C-alpha positions in Angstrom: 28.8 -74.2 -145.2 27.5 -75.0 -148.7 27.5 -78.8 -148.5 24.9 -81.3 -147.3 26.2 -84.8 -146.7 24.1 -87.9 -146.1 26.8 -89.9 -144.2 27.0 -93.7 -144.2 26.8 -94.4 -140.5 25.0 -97.7 -140.1 23.5 -100.3 -142.3 21.5 -103.5 -141.8 22.8 -106.8 -143.0 20.7 -109.9 -143.6 21.2 -111.2 -140.1 19.4 -108.0 -138.8 22.6 -106.8 -137.1 23.8 -103.2 -137.4 27.4 -102.4 -138.1 29.4 -99.2 -138.3 30.9 -98.4 -141.7 34.6 -97.3 -141.4 36.3 -94.7 -143.5 38.5 -97.3 -145.1 35.4 -99.3 -146.2 33.9 -96.1 -147.7 37.2 -95.7 -149.7 37.3 -99.3 -150.7 33.6 -99.6 -151.7 32.4 -96.6 -153.7 28.7 -97.8 -153.2 29.1 -97.0 -149.5 30.1 -93.4 -150.1 27.7 -90.7 -148.9 25.5 -88.7 -151.2 26.8 -85.2 -151.3 24.7 -82.2 -152.3 26.0 -78.7 -153.0 23.6 -76.2 -151.3 23.7 -72.6 -150.2 26.4 -70.0 -150.9 29.5 -70.6 -153.0 32.1 -68.1 -152.2 31.1 -64.4 -151.9 29.2 -64.1 -155.2 27.1 -67.2 -156.0 24.2 -69.1 -154.4 22.9 -72.6 -155.3 19.2 -72.3 -155.8 18.6 -76.0 -156.6 20.8 -78.6 -154.9 23.5 -80.2 -157.1 24.3 -83.8 -156.5 28.0 -84.4 -156.4 30.1 -87.5 -157.1 33.0 -88.3 -154.8 35.7 -90.7 -156.0 39.2 -91.6 -155.1 41.5 -91.9 -158.2 44.4 -94.2 -158.8 46.7 -91.7 -157.1 44.6 -91.8 -154.0 43.4 -88.2 -154.7 39.8 -87.3 -153.8 37.8 -86.1 -156.8 34.5 -84.2 -156.5 32.4 -83.6 -159.7 28.9 -83.1 -160.9 26.7 -83.8 -163.9 25.4 -80.3 -164.1 28.4 -78.2 -165.0 30.8 -81.1 -165.5 33.4 -79.3 -163.3 35.5 -81.2 -160.9 37.9 -80.6 -158.0 40.9 -82.7 -156.8 42.6 -82.8 -153.4 44.4 -84.9 -150.8 41.2 -84.7 -148.6 37.5 -84.4 -149.4 37.6 -80.9 -148.0 40.5 -79.8 -150.4 38.7 -81.5 -153.3 35.5 -79.6 -152.4 37.4 -76.3 -152.2 39.0 -76.9 -155.6 35.6 -77.9 -157.1 33.9 -74.8 -155.8 36.7 -72.6 -157.2 36.3 -74.3 -160.6 32.6 -73.9 -160.5 32.8 -70.1 -159.7 35.3 -69.6 -162.5 33.1 -71.5 -164.9 30.0 -69.5 -164.0 31.8 -66.2 -164.3 33.3 -67.2 -167.6 30.0 -68.2 -169.0 28.2 -65.1 -167.7 30.6 -62.9 -169.6 30.1 -64.4 -173.0 27.2 -63.7 -175.4 27.6 -66.4 -178.2 24.6 -68.7 -178.6 26.3 -72.0 -177.5 27.7 -70.4 -174.4 24.3 -68.8 -173.5 22.7 -72.2 -173.7 25.3 -73.6 -171.2 24.8 -70.6 -169.0 21.0 -70.8 -169.0 21.2 -74.4 -168.0 23.7 -73.6 -165.2 21.4 -70.8 -164.0 18.7 -73.3 -163.1 21.1 -74.3 -160.3 23.2 -71.3 -159.5 22.6 -67.6 -159.4 24.5 -64.4 -158.4 23.6 -63.5 -154.8 
């Protein structure tokens, strides 16, 4: 599937009780959001060779935004799944664009990206 999610299911509070975190609490409190890692295949042509930690946020328009600190690409959507699909499409396009260029600054960006993503 290409995404590993560490979901926020339960947490312990000071009274030693366990409570379930609801979806609305996750949206309201960003610190409760799951850690998301991009792993495996991306589309038909690319493969993640080192997991990429993703950031999930909800913007002022209530759109889900998925981004990373490796490529600085992002995706936006009404749902997390749509934002992830948009992010992956952006990442594929970025990778293919960088791979087709030969100038020194672009090669540096591409070499950095290749530590995380390669052609299948």
